[in-house]
DOGULO-878100 format. One record per residue: x, y, z of N, C-alpha, C, O in turn. Coordinates in pm, 1 decimal. Layout:
<recs>
      neast     nnorth        nup     caeast    canorth       caup      ceast     cnorth        cup      oeast     onorth        oup
          X          Y          Z          X          Y          Z          X          Y          Z          X          Y          Z
...
</recs>
This chain:
<recs>
      neast     nnorth        nup     caeast    canorth       caup      ceast     cnorth        cup      oeast     onorth        oup
      182.1     2315.9      585.9      153.8     2162.3      609.7      324.9     2128.4      638.9      441.4     2167.0      629.1
      206.0     1995.6      694.0      394.0     1890.4      724.4      418.3     1764.6      652.2      382.7     1653.2      690.6
      492.0     1796.7      527.2      455.0     1623.7      438.8      576.6     1555.9      493.9      690.8     1592.6      521.8
      495.8     1420.0      500.3      617.2     1310.2      503.8      628.3     1240.8      363.8      524.3     1194.0      317.4
      728.0     1231.1      302.4      819.1     1175.8      193.6      876.4     1039.3      214.9      959.2      988.0      290.1
      775.7      991.3       89.8      827.9      815.1       76.5      900.2      768.5      -75.3      827.9      745.0     -172.1
     1016.2      760.5      -81.8     1078.9      786.9     -201.4     1153.6      956.9     -131.2     1134.7     1046.1     -213.8
     1197.5      986.8      -55.7     1249.5     1115.1      -77.0     1402.3     1155.6      -94.6     1436.6     1273.5      -86.2
     1499.9     1044.7     -121.5     1613.1     1044.5     -155.9     1562.7     1070.9     -347.4     1621.0     1171.0     -388.9
     1505.3     1028.0     -418.8     1521.7     1008.1     -527.0     1493.3     1113.0     -564.6     1458.9     1202.7     -487.7
     1504.5     1132.3     -750.6     1520.3     1236.1     -821.4     1397.1     1350.1     -809.5     1389.0     1466.4     -849.2
     1333.6     1289.3     -758.8     1161.0     1387.5     -792.4     1133.1     1436.2     -622.6     1080.3     1536.4     -574.5
     1202.8     1300.0     -554.3     1152.2     1379.1     -333.7     1253.0     1459.2     -334.7     1221.5     1542.2     -249.4
     1391.5     1499.7     -391.0     1424.3     1544.0     -417.1     1427.5     1706.8     -389.6     1468.4     1787.0     -305.7
     1346.6     1702.0     -535.0     1316.9     1857.7     -551.7     1186.9     1876.7     -475.3     1169.3     1984.5     -418.5
     1119.1     1807.4     -470.6     1000.4     1801.0     -417.1     1016.4     1910.6     -306.6      979.5     2027.7     -297.5
     1121.5     1781.7     -186.0     1163.1     1865.1      -38.8     1195.3     2004.4      -44.0     1163.7     2099.1       27.9
     1261.7     1994.5     -140.3     1341.2     2216.0     -178.8     1170.9     2290.4     -206.7     1122.7     2393.8     -160.5
     1116.9     2195.1     -293.7     1016.5     2289.7     -350.2      862.9     2345.5     -260.8      792.6     2440.5     -295.3
      834.7     2231.4     -109.3      787.2     2284.7      -34.4      858.2     2349.6      109.3      797.0     2418.0      191.3
      989.5     2313.7      116.8     1077.3     2424.6      177.9     1032.3     2571.2      158.1      978.2     2648.8      236.9
     1069.3     2585.5       34.1     1085.0     2717.1        3.6      881.0     2759.7      -38.8      855.8     2858.2     -108.2
      785.7     2685.2        6.5      640.4     2731.4       -3.5      668.8     2741.0      120.5      643.4     2851.0      169.6
      699.4     2687.4      167.5      688.0     2699.5      368.8      611.6     2613.5      458.9      564.3     2613.6      572.6
      619.1     2558.7      381.2      570.6     2378.3      482.5      728.2     2334.9      475.3      833.7     2370.0      422.3
      669.9     2226.3      571.4      771.2     2113.5      666.5      798.8     1971.4      581.6      704.2     1895.5      603.0
      893.9     1913.7      496.0      876.5     1767.0      491.8      992.1     1701.2      565.1     1093.6     1743.9      620.1
      928.2     1557.6      541.6      978.4     1479.0      637.7     1060.8     1389.7      560.3      964.3     1313.3      561.3
     1133.3     1336.8      504.9     1260.9     1278.9      431.0     1248.7     1094.6      529.5     1301.9     1082.2      639.8
     1157.2      952.1      448.3     1238.0      867.0      503.5     1339.6      797.5      416.4     1333.9      776.3      295.3
     1433.5      766.7      503.1     1564.5      708.5      474.6     1521.5      585.7      493.7     1424.6      547.1      559.1
     1664.7      476.7      381.5     1694.9      343.7      465.3     1887.3      321.2      494.1     1953.4      235.3      552.4
     1914.4      420.3      435.0     2052.4      407.3      506.5     2119.1      527.6      578.9     2047.8      627.7      572.0
     2182.9      537.9      615.9     2274.2      615.1      715.6     2382.5      745.2      603.1     2448.6      846.3      627.2
     2357.0      687.7      514.6     2398.6      741.7      352.9     2287.6      832.0      287.3     2338.9      900.5      198.8
     2199.5      847.1      296.2     2139.7      954.6      260.0     2086.0     1041.7      370.7     1976.0     1095.7      382.6
     2153.3     1041.4      420.0     2071.2     1135.6      533.4     2133.6     1295.3      495.8     2061.9     1385.1      540.0
     2228.9     1330.5      437.7     2347.9     1398.6      449.1     2234.9     1472.8      275.0     2198.6     1590.2      267.9
     2205.0     1365.2      162.9     2106.3     1431.5       70.1     1985.8     1528.9      120.7     1959.4     1649.1      117.8
     1914.7     1380.4      179.8     1760.8     1496.3      255.8     1776.1     1578.3      331.2     1699.9     1673.9      345.9
     1932.9     1545.9      428.3     1922.6     1734.9      442.7     1952.1     1842.9      392.8     1887.2     1945.2      414.6
     2056.0     1837.4      317.1     2047.4     1991.7      131.9     1882.1     1981.6      142.4     1829.3     2090.3      165.6
     1795.5     1873.5      129.6     1739.8     1932.4       21.1     1580.0     1995.6       85.9     1466.3     2000.8       39.1
     1648.5     2041.1      227.6     1553.0     2049.4      353.9     1495.3     1985.9      457.6     1477.5     2036.6      568.3
     1465.2     1875.5      425.3     1379.0     1760.5      457.3     1436.7     1730.2      567.0     1558.7     1746.9      567.7
     1358.9     1666.6      718.3     1400.4     1611.9      759.1     1471.8     1465.1      800.4     1477.9     1460.1      923.3
     1502.3     1399.2      766.7     1524.9     1230.6      761.3     1500.8     1148.5      908.7     1518.3     1178.3     1026.8
     1452.8     1032.8      838.7     1347.6      991.2      939.2     1403.0      842.0      916.3     1448.0      854.6      802.4
     1428.0      708.0      953.1     1495.2      564.7      935.1     1384.1      503.1      934.2     1317.5      487.8     1036.6
     1339.0      446.9      785.3     1299.4      344.7      773.8     1289.3      280.7      667.5     1377.4      326.4      594.6
     1223.8      186.3      603.7     1207.5       81.3      523.8     1099.0       42.6      513.1     1036.9      -28.5      592.0
     1058.5       94.9      392.7      914.1       -5.8      335.8      834.6     -159.4      316.8      722.0     -206.7      301.9
      965.9     -196.5      327.7      930.5     -358.8      258.0     1020.0     -401.1      417.2     1086.7     -504.0      406.8
     1024.3     -346.0      528.0     1055.6     -430.8      583.6      988.9     -392.3      767.3      970.4     -476.9      854.8
      968.7     -260.3      777.1      852.1     -214.9      815.9      757.8     -279.9      852.5      722.0     -380.3      790.8
      680.9     -224.3      991.2      541.7     -291.7      975.4      443.5     -195.3      991.5      454.6      -78.5     1028.7
      345.3     -259.4      958.5      203.5      -90.8      918.2      207.3      -21.4     1037.4      190.9       99.9     1050.7
      233.0     -115.8     1137.6      220.0      -19.7     1270.5      344.0       26.0     1284.1      359.6       51.4     1403.6
      427.5       46.5     1231.6      619.8      109.3     1220.4      570.6      201.7     1137.3      581.5      324.2     1141.9
      517.6      135.2     1063.7      536.7      237.6      950.2      435.7      424.2     1005.5      469.2      542.2      995.0
      337.3      369.1     1049.2      209.9      452.5     1049.7      268.3      573.2     1196.8      257.7      694.0     1218.2
      329.7      455.2     1269.2      404.9      605.9     1362.2      490.8      696.3     1297.1      512.1      804.7     1351.5
      529.0      676.6     1219.1      627.7      756.5     1173.8      528.8      864.0     1126.7      514.9      976.8     1174.1
      442.0      790.2      992.4      402.8      913.9      976.1      292.6     1025.9     1080.0      308.6     1146.3     1060.0
      226.8     1000.0     1145.5      151.8      982.6     1299.5      170.2     1166.8     1278.8      285.8     1192.7     1245.2
       96.9     1270.7     1290.0      151.4     1352.5     1266.4      167.8     1501.5     1191.5      186.2     1613.1     1240.0
      149.4     1444.4     1015.8      182.4     1510.0      937.7       69.2     1504.1      880.4       13.8     1397.7      908.0
      -17.7     1598.4      783.1     -119.4     1652.0      678.4     -103.0     1570.8      574.4     -204.3     1583.9      505.7
      -25.9     1488.6      521.8        9.4     1452.0      370.6      112.2     1357.8      365.0      214.7     1370.5      432.0
       86.4     1239.1      269.3      189.7     1138.7      258.4      264.3     1158.2      120.6      237.7     1059.2       52.5
      328.9     1225.8       66.0      377.8     1229.1      -74.7      449.1     1031.9     -146.1      567.8     1002.5     -132.0
      382.4      966.8     -190.4      478.3      854.4     -242.0      584.5      894.2     -407.1      567.5      932.1     -523.0
      637.6      874.0     -361.2      764.5      886.2     -530.4      917.6      741.1     -512.1     1019.2      713.1     -575.7
      832.0      677.2     -361.3      938.1      563.7     -376.2      926.7      463.0     -529.5      817.0      471.7     -584.8
     1039.0      364.0     -603.6     1024.4      300.6     -697.3     1139.4      183.6     -703.7     1248.4      213.3     -654.8
     1129.0       98.9     -740.3     1251.4       -9.7     -720.7     1323.5       39.1     -853.3     1443.8       18.1     -868.6
     1216.4      131.4     -987.8     1382.3      139.6    -1012.2     1465.4       40.9    -1123.9     1579.7       74.5    -1154.8
     1413.5      -64.6    -1175.4     1453.0     -140.7    -1303.6     1568.0     -218.3    -1193.5     1680.0     -243.4    -1237.9
     1531.9     -256.5    -1040.5     1585.1     -350.6     -953.2     1528.0     -500.0     -999.2     1612.0     -587.6     -978.8
     1437.6     -534.8    -1041.1     1393.3     -652.6    -1107.8     1224.2     -709.5    -1000.2     1180.8     -686.2     -887.4
     1186.9     -777.4    -1101.1     1042.6     -783.4    -1099.3      986.9     -764.1     -934.2      889.2     -697.7     -899.8
     1083.0     -845.7     -841.5     1055.6     -841.1     -682.3     1063.9     -782.5     -607.9     1037.1     -818.8     -493.4
     1105.1     -664.6     -638.5     1138.8     -528.4     -585.0     1040.6     -401.2     -617.1     1002.4     -304.9     -550.6
     1012.4     -458.4     -783.5      906.0     -375.6     -843.2      703.5     -387.2     -731.8      611.9     -315.7     -691.3
      760.2     -564.6     -739.6      632.1     -543.1     -636.9      594.1     -469.9     -525.2      493.6     -403.0     -501.6
      755.1     -511.0     -421.7      752.0     -511.0     -320.4      732.0     -352.8     -290.0      665.1     -318.8     -192.4
      793.9     -253.1     -379.5      804.5     -107.6     -363.8      676.2     -102.0     -446.9      573.3     -102.0     -379.4
      663.0      -97.7     -565.7      533.5        1.8     -639.8      450.2      -64.4     -643.1      374.8      -43.6     -738.2
      420.0     -154.3     -569.2      348.0     -230.9     -578.3      263.0     -222.5     -378.1      210.7     -143.8     -299.3
      305.7     -368.5     -393.2      298.7     -377.3     -188.0      316.5     -243.0     -107.8      217.9     -226.4      -36.0
      408.2     -141.9      -95.5      484.7     -100.4      -83.4      344.9       75.3      -61.5      320.5      160.1       24.4
      292.0       35.4     -214.1      219.6      198.1     -165.7       56.3       90.0     -156.3      -47.7      128.5     -209.7
       65.7      -28.8      -87.6      -47.9      -69.3      -47.6      -54.1      -56.7      144.1     -147.0      -37.4      222.5
      101.1      -80.1      162.7      147.8      -58.3      294.3      167.2       84.1      328.8      178.1       92.5      451.1
      178.8      237.4      252.8      162.3      350.9      311.3       40.3      413.2      333.1        2.0      508.0      401.7
      -43.9      281.7      205.2     -187.4      377.7      238.2     -262.0      375.3      316.2     -344.0      454.1      363.5
     -229.2      267.7      333.2     -304.7      156.6      503.0     -239.9      186.9      598.7     -292.8      147.3      702.5
     -114.1      259.2      618.3      -30.5      308.9      757.5      -81.5      371.3      769.1     -158.6      366.9      865.1
      -81.3      505.8      661.7     -164.8      703.6      635.7     -305.5      706.3      755.5     -334.5      790.9      840.0
     -382.5      555.9      712.9     -502.1      600.4      724.6     -501.3      523.7      880.2     -614.9      489.4      913.1
     -391.1      489.7      984.4     -413.1      446.9     1059.8     -342.9      547.0     1143.7     -373.8      525.9     1261.0
     -258.7      650.3     1132.5     -215.3      730.8     1195.4     -287.5      889.4     1150.8     -251.3      999.1     1193.4
     -421.5      855.1     1032.7     -496.6      963.2     1116.9     -475.3     1069.3      999.6     -535.9     1176.4     1000.0
     -350.4     1018.9      859.9     -344.5     1115.2      764.2     -397.5     1117.7      644.4     -374.4     1023.3      568.9
     -499.1     1251.8      591.8     -643.5     1147.9      528.9     -576.6     1180.5      386.6     -598.9     1097.3      298.6
     -478.1     1318.5      345.3     -403.8     1343.2      187.6     -323.2     1262.3      171.8     -248.9     1254.6      269.6
     -273.7     1120.7        7.6     -215.5     1100.5       15.6     -191.9     1140.6     -195.6     -272.1     1164.7     -285.8
      -57.4     1128.9     -189.1      -79.9     1163.6     -326.8       18.6     1078.2     -362.4      124.8     1080.8     -300.2
       -2.5      984.4     -473.8       72.9      844.4     -525.1      146.4      955.1     -679.1       75.3     1026.6     -749.9
      317.3      936.2     -697.2      348.1      923.9     -827.0      322.3      771.5     -913.1      315.7      655.0     -873.7
      315.8      810.4     -995.7      247.8      678.5    -1088.7      336.8      673.3    -1202.4      459.5      667.0    -1195.3
      246.8      677.2    -1338.7      297.9      654.7    -1469.4      215.6      647.7    -1561.7      110.1      588.4    -1539.0
      234.6      694.5    -1666.8      115.4      719.3    -1788.5      111.9      550.2    -1836.3      160.3      441.2    -1805.7
       49.2      593.2    -1901.3      -25.6      402.1    -1881.8       59.1      390.6    -2011.0      119.7      475.7    -2076.2
       36.3      198.8    -2032.9       96.1      149.3    -2083.6      132.2      180.8    -2275.2      233.4      159.4    -2341.9
      -38.4      253.9    -2320.9      -90.2      204.0    -2407.7       67.2      353.7    -2495.1      134.3      355.6    -2598.3
       51.8      448.3    -2370.9      186.0      575.0    -2424.0      344.5      559.6    -2441.8      437.7      635.8    -2467.6
      328.0      420.0    -2414.6      486.1      385.2    -2471.0      506.6      307.1    -2552.7      443.6      201.7    -2562.2
      628.7      354.1    -2652.8      649.5      248.0    -2700.9      689.5      126.8    -2711.7      738.8       82.7    -2607.9
      686.2       47.5    -2810.2      712.9      -89.3    -2830.1      836.2     -130.7    -2738.1      916.3      -41.9    -2708.9
      853.7     -242.8    -2696.9      943.0     -338.4    -2732.5     1073.3     -282.2    -2594.2     1195.4     -267.0    -2593.1
      949.3     -264.4    -2481.7     1082.2     -278.9    -2319.5     1059.4     -355.9    -2267.9     1118.1     -368.3    -2160.4
      971.5     -447.4    -2303.2     1007.8     -561.5    -2273.5      925.8     -611.6    -2161.1      839.3     -532.7    -2123.0
      938.2     -792.8    -2062.6      850.4     -818.8    -2012.9      808.1     -703.4    -1835.3      705.8     -678.9    -1771.4
      939.4     -670.2    -1824.7     1009.5     -613.4    -1647.7      928.3     -518.9    -1700.8      853.1     -616.3    -1705.2
      860.5     -418.3    -1750.3      863.1     -301.7    -1771.5      696.3     -331.9    -1845.8      627.3     -230.3    -1837.5
      627.6     -445.2    -1911.0      514.8     -422.4    -1897.8      433.0     -473.2    -1691.9      330.0     -477.6    -1624.6
      613.0     -502.4    -1690.2      529.9     -545.6    -1530.1      535.9     -496.8    -1430.5      498.2     -543.6    -1323.1
      591.5     -380.1    -1454.2      634.5     -202.9    -1401.1      512.5     -145.8    -1397.8      476.8      -87.8    -1295.3
      387.7     -156.8    -1566.0      307.3     -101.9    -1579.6      170.4     -217.6    -1474.5       94.3     -169.9    -1390.3
      174.1     -328.8    -1503.8       48.0     -352.7    -1427.4       56.6     -375.4    -1263.9      -46.3     -370.7    -1196.4
      190.5     -401.2    -1202.7      240.2     -346.5    -1045.2      126.9     -162.2    -1006.8       39.6     -158.6     -920.0
      149.4      -88.1    -1060.2      154.9       55.9    -1087.9        1.3       97.0    -1120.7      -55.5      193.2    -1069.1
      -59.6        3.5    -1219.9     -212.4      -18.9    -1209.7     -258.9      -29.8    -1098.3     -337.2       53.7    -1053.1
     -213.4     -152.3    -1021.4     -304.4     -205.0     -946.9     -272.9     -142.7     -797.8     -355.7     -142.0     -706.6
     -148.3      -94.1     -789.2     -146.2       -6.7     -639.2     -239.1      128.7     -682.4     -291.3      192.2     -590.8
     -264.5      183.3     -858.4     -330.3      287.6     -890.9     -540.7      210.2     -841.0     -620.7      280.7     -902.5
     -597.5      125.5     -776.1     -627.8       60.8     -828.5     -652.1       69.7     -634.2     -742.6      138.6     -587.2
     -585.3       13.8     -572.4     -577.4      -26.9     -432.9     -663.7       78.5     -423.0     -786.8       80.2     -421.8
     -552.0      199.9     -413.7     -546.1      371.0     -365.0     -700.2      388.2     -389.2     -778.9      407.5     -296.5
     -727.6      381.8     -487.2     -858.4      430.4     -468.6     -997.7      387.4     -427.5    -1105.8      446.2     -432.2
     -969.0      290.4     -394.0    -1048.5      184.2     -338.4    -1067.2      233.9     -136.3    -1141.0      188.9      -48.6
     -952.6      350.4     -135.1     -938.7      359.9       47.4    -1023.8      495.5       56.4    -1071.7      528.3      -52.2
    -1054.2      586.8      171.2    -1107.7      651.7      181.5    -1020.9      749.7      220.3    -1056.7      862.5      254.2
     -901.4      708.6      216.4     -866.2      875.0      143.8     -860.0      985.6      109.9     -969.8     1028.9      144.7
     -790.4     1091.4       50.1     -836.4     1218.5       12.4     -731.9     1208.4      -88.7     -654.5     1303.6      -99.0
     -716.4     1092.7     -175.5     -579.7     1034.0     -294.2     -566.7     1157.4     -373.6     -620.4     1264.4     -344.6
     -489.4     1134.4     -478.7     -429.9     1192.8     -545.5     -345.0     1109.3     -655.5     -262.2     1040.2     -596.1
     -340.6     1098.6     -744.5     -282.6      991.7     -854.5     -197.2     1091.9     -938.2     -269.9     1188.2     -962.4
      -79.6     1108.7     -989.9      -63.6     1194.5    -1040.2       33.7     1079.7    -1189.9      141.0     1022.6    -1170.4
      -15.1     1077.8    -1272.5       92.2     1038.2    -1370.4      198.4     1163.0    -1474.0      158.5     1240.5    -1561.0
      308.5     1146.3    -1433.5      356.4     1283.0    -1533.6      433.3     1150.8    -1623.9      454.2     1030.2    -1611.1
      460.4     1269.2    -1728.3      578.7     1205.7    -1800.0      672.2     1144.2    -1846.7      680.3     1038.1    -1784.9
      764.2     1152.7    -1937.8      922.8     1112.1    -1937.4      948.6     1184.4    -1857.8      915.4     1302.3    -1869.5
     1040.7     1123.1    -1711.1     1137.3     1224.1    -1684.5     1268.1     1286.7    -1689.7     1369.3     1216.7    -1684.5
     1274.9     1426.2    -1700.5     1442.2     1485.8    -1680.4     1437.2     1583.6    -1610.1     1354.1     1630.7    -1532.4
     1555.9     1616.1    -1652.4     1614.8     1666.0    -1520.1     1664.6     1822.6    -1604.6     1647.3     1863.3    -1719.5
     1742.9     1889.1    -1465.1     1716.0     2007.9    -1545.1     1608.1     2116.3    -1463.9     1526.6     2090.0    -1375.5
     1639.0     2242.8    -1526.3     1562.4     2328.8    -1433.8     1438.0     2387.6    -1467.7     1437.4     2468.2    -1560.8
     1341.6     2363.6    -1413.6     1229.3     2312.6    -1448.1     1164.0     2530.4    -1407.2     1195.5     2613.7    -1322.2
     1033.0     2527.9    -1569.4     1012.8     2718.9    -1571.7      887.3     2736.4    -1508.7      827.1     2832.1    -1557.5
      847.9     2699.3    -1450.3      691.5     2672.0    -1396.7      628.3     2667.9    -1491.4      526.7     2736.5    -1480.2
      642.9     2596.7    -1626.8      481.3     2611.4    -1742.3      479.7     2448.1    -1743.3      580.9     2378.2    -1747.1
      339.9     2399.3    -1738.8      302.9     2225.1    -1766.8      188.6     2215.3    -1878.2      194.5     2278.9    -1983.5
      120.4     2159.2    -1856.0       -0.8     2097.4    -1911.2      -30.1     1978.9    -1795.0       49.5     1886.0    -1781.5
     -140.1     1989.4    -1720.0     -229.3     1935.4    -1653.7     -429.1     1871.6    -1711.6     -491.9     1956.6    -1774.7
     -492.4     1753.3    -1688.0     -486.0     1698.7    -1714.8     -599.4     1548.4    -1696.7     -550.4     1463.1    -1622.8
     -686.8     1525.9    -1733.6     -769.2     1359.9    -1728.0     -719.3     1297.0    -1802.8     -683.5     1185.9    -1763.7
     -688.3     1340.5    -1965.7     -630.3     1269.2    -2002.1     -532.1     1322.7    -2129.3     -594.6     1344.8    -2233.0
     -381.9     1347.0    -2134.3     -292.9     1402.2    -2209.1     -178.6     1278.1    -2332.5     -142.1     1161.9    -2314.2
     -158.4     1359.2    -2431.8      -14.0     1251.5    -2466.5       83.4     1220.8    -2393.8      147.4     1195.8    -2495.9
      140.5     1203.5    -2330.2      281.1     1128.1    -2280.9      379.3     1229.9    -2363.5      393.6     1229.6    -2485.7
      444.5     1317.7    -2269.3      554.0     1406.1    -2299.9      631.0     1424.4    -2190.3      615.5     1386.6    -2074.2
      748.3     1511.4    -2262.5      847.3     1499.5    -2088.7      807.8     1591.0    -1997.6      748.8     1699.0    -2001.8
      852.3     1524.9    -1918.2      825.4     1653.0    -1812.3      962.0     1715.1    -1712.5     1065.5     1663.5    -1754.7
      982.8     1786.4    -1623.4     1121.7     1810.5    -1596.4     1069.2     1779.0    -1410.3      959.4     1795.6    -1357.1
     1165.0     1742.7    -1368.3     1121.1     1703.3    -1207.5     1105.7     1808.7    -1114.3     1035.8     1813.9    -1013.2
     1186.4     1896.5    -1167.1     1091.4     2058.0    -1131.0     1030.1     2099.4    -1135.7      979.4     2152.0    -1036.7
      981.4     2110.6    -1259.4      798.7     2075.5    -1237.5      730.3     2016.2    -1151.8      680.1     2056.2    -1046.8
      730.6     1931.0    -1195.2      649.5     1739.8    -1100.2      659.0     1853.3     -973.7      590.9     1955.8     -977.1
      722.8     1832.0     -896.9      751.2     1877.4     -811.8      621.8     1995.1     -749.7      526.2     1985.4     -672.6
      682.6     2103.9     -831.8      593.1     2195.5     -782.3      462.0     2218.4     -834.9      406.7     2327.6     -821.3
      388.0     2082.8     -918.0      319.1     2085.2     -887.3      219.4     1983.7     -767.9      105.8     1956.8     -728.8
      364.5     1957.3     -751.5      233.3     1861.3     -599.1      272.6     1915.0     -475.2      248.8     1890.5     -356.9
      345.6     2002.2     -543.9      316.4     2089.9     -412.5      165.0     2197.0     -439.3       96.8     2216.1     -338.6
      131.1     2244.0     -534.7       88.9     2287.5     -552.8      -96.2     2209.4     -519.5     -210.0     2239.1     -483.2
      -46.3     2144.2     -546.0     -183.0     1982.9     -559.8     -211.3     1965.0     -394.4     -317.2     1913.2     -358.8
     -133.7     2000.4     -316.5      -77.0     1955.6     -168.4     -204.5     2096.8     -160.4     -299.7     2075.3      -85.4
     -203.2     2164.6     -198.2     -231.2     2274.9     -116.6     -431.3     2375.7     -168.0     -476.2     2486.3     -138.1
     -496.8     2240.3     -263.9     -637.1     2275.9     -321.0     -718.6     2184.5     -312.1     -750.7     2089.4     -383.4
     -765.2     2245.3     -164.1     -851.5     2129.3     -154.3     -935.0     2118.4     -213.3    -1043.3     2107.0     -155.7
     -928.7     2115.7     -389.8    -1052.2     2095.7     -432.4     -997.7     2041.0     -531.6    -1056.9     2071.0     -635.3
     -895.5     1961.9     -549.6     -800.7     1859.2     -629.3     -813.4     1726.3     -523.3     -753.5     1711.3     -416.8
     -867.6     1675.9     -559.1     -877.1     1546.7     -428.0     -926.2     1431.4     -428.4    -1030.0     1433.5     -362.3
     -902.4     1319.9     -473.9     -953.4     1186.4     -496.4    -1001.6     1190.7     -687.2    -1117.1     1180.9     -728.7
     -894.1     1205.2     -761.7     -858.3     1234.9     -890.6     -744.7     1208.2     -926.8     -643.3     1233.0     -861.6
     -749.5     1147.5    -1049.1     -599.5     1125.7    -1159.1     -556.7     1211.7    -1228.9     -658.9     1245.3    -1288.8
     -446.4     1298.2    -1280.6     -424.0     1340.1    -1321.7     -274.0     1278.7    -1399.6     -218.0     1176.0    -1361.3
     -236.1     1345.3    -1488.7     -155.1     1358.1    -1622.6     -130.4     1479.7    -1600.1     -219.4     1564.6    -1604.0
       38.4     1517.2    -1563.2       77.7     1554.3    -1603.4      205.8     1608.3    -1704.9      285.8     1515.2    -1714.9
      254.2     1735.2    -1788.1      377.6     1728.4    -1898.3      441.4     1860.7    -1860.2      373.3     1941.0    -1796.4
      546.4     1885.5    -1888.5      560.5     1999.9    -1964.4      473.8     2078.7    -2051.6      409.9     2004.6    -2126.3
      443.8     2228.7    -2072.1      372.3     2224.6    -2160.8      367.8     2438.9    -2163.0      478.2     2491.6    -2176.6
      288.4     2499.9    -2154.5      233.9     2676.3    -2188.0      172.6     2706.5    -2076.4      133.7     2823.1    -2083.0
      136.5     2640.0    -1944.0       72.4     2752.1    -1870.0      109.3     2697.3    -1693.3      113.6     2587.5    -1637.7
      133.7     2860.7    -1643.0      159.5     2816.7    -1545.6      140.8     2722.9    -1410.1       22.0     2693.8    -1396.2
      206.1     2680.6    -1330.5      180.3     2524.0    -1264.1       33.0     2590.5    -1155.4      -74.0     2531.4    -1140.0
       62.3     2692.3    -1108.9     -107.8     2744.6     -982.2     -187.5     2734.8    -1084.7     -278.2     2653.3    -1067.8
     -185.9     2803.2    -1211.4     -344.9     2857.2    -1312.8     -412.1     2686.1    -1336.3     -530.1     2651.0    -1336.6
     -237.8     2570.6    -1361.8     -250.0     2440.6    -1419.4     -397.6     2375.7    -1375.5     -504.3     2342.3    -1427.0
     -297.2     2382.9    -1177.7     -398.0     2309.3    -1027.4     -581.2     2312.2    -1035.9     -676.9     2236.0    -1022.6
     -540.8     2498.3    -1076.6     -656.0     2517.0    -1043.1     -784.1     2528.7    -1169.3     -896.6     2574.2    -1148.9
     -731.9     2474.3    -1302.3     -788.4     2518.6    -1383.9     -831.1     2229.8    -1405.2     -928.2     2171.0    -1453.1
     -724.3     2182.1    -1352.5     -780.1     2112.7    -1320.6     -911.2     2080.1    -1239.1    -1022.9     2036.9    -1267.3
     -826.8     2132.5    -1092.3     -943.1     2127.6    -1016.4    -1119.3     2183.6    -1061.2    -1198.5     2091.7    -1040.2
    -1173.1     2285.6    -1104.7    -1224.1     2378.2    -1135.8    -1253.5     2196.2    -1215.3    -1334.5     2132.4    -1148.2
    -1196.3     2115.5    -1344.9    -1242.4     2039.7    -1443.0    -1348.2     1932.1    -1376.5    -1454.5     1887.6    -1419.8
    -1287.6     1912.0    -1273.4    -1394.1     1780.8    -1198.7    -1447.0     1779.2    -1064.2    -1488.9     1684.8     -997.1
    -1432.0     1961.1    -1025.6    -1525.6     2020.2     -941.9    -1475.0     1949.1     -800.3    -1384.8     1865.6     -793.4
    -1544.6     1994.9     -701.2    -1550.3     1933.7     -591.4    -1591.0     1745.9     -558.0    -1686.3     1684.1     -605.3
    -1486.8     1693.9     -466.6    -1540.0     1591.0     -428.1    -1554.1     1573.7     -255.5    -1530.5     1668.7     -180.9
    -1596.3     1437.8     -204.8    -1578.0     1465.2      -84.8    -1728.5     1571.8      -21.8    -1732.0     1610.8       95.0
</recs>
């Protein structure tokens, strides 16, 4: 499988690229600056220049052409409300439209747990972030793509152990980025898991088993 990563230079993106390569897949990682080339190459992905904000839909579609799937892990990461809207919100809309135009039907969005699962006191910026995330999810669910929305728990570094909890509704807990990357790889390869929202945390179930159980619980779609 040939996978296009938007957000490839991030903590999840780099781990996902490495996990895809180990699985025998290939990955293309979109980068905004030449400084990111080395980290992308080290992860095993092939870097390609692109800018989620500045590129037109047609320009982005040209980059996506020939891939089997798109995984969107990009985020504004606290750089302000405007960038949150442009990347976490409008960026998802642009990427989904470009994927459809390029004939790439499989689309995985790394999103976030619902606001109600968070502690209070994060401020208006965080509330805006969650509102934008919800809007991006709604937009994606109304497309004809074979989408999966992944809501990971609080992300941690450190080596993954290959054990997770996954379901349509979970209490938010931590998840190591390596475990999340492993879940996405398995989800990409399970054709029965599509057009659904899955929440994921660290847990006690092997990743492949957890993905298969979620797929059975929602049943085949499309």
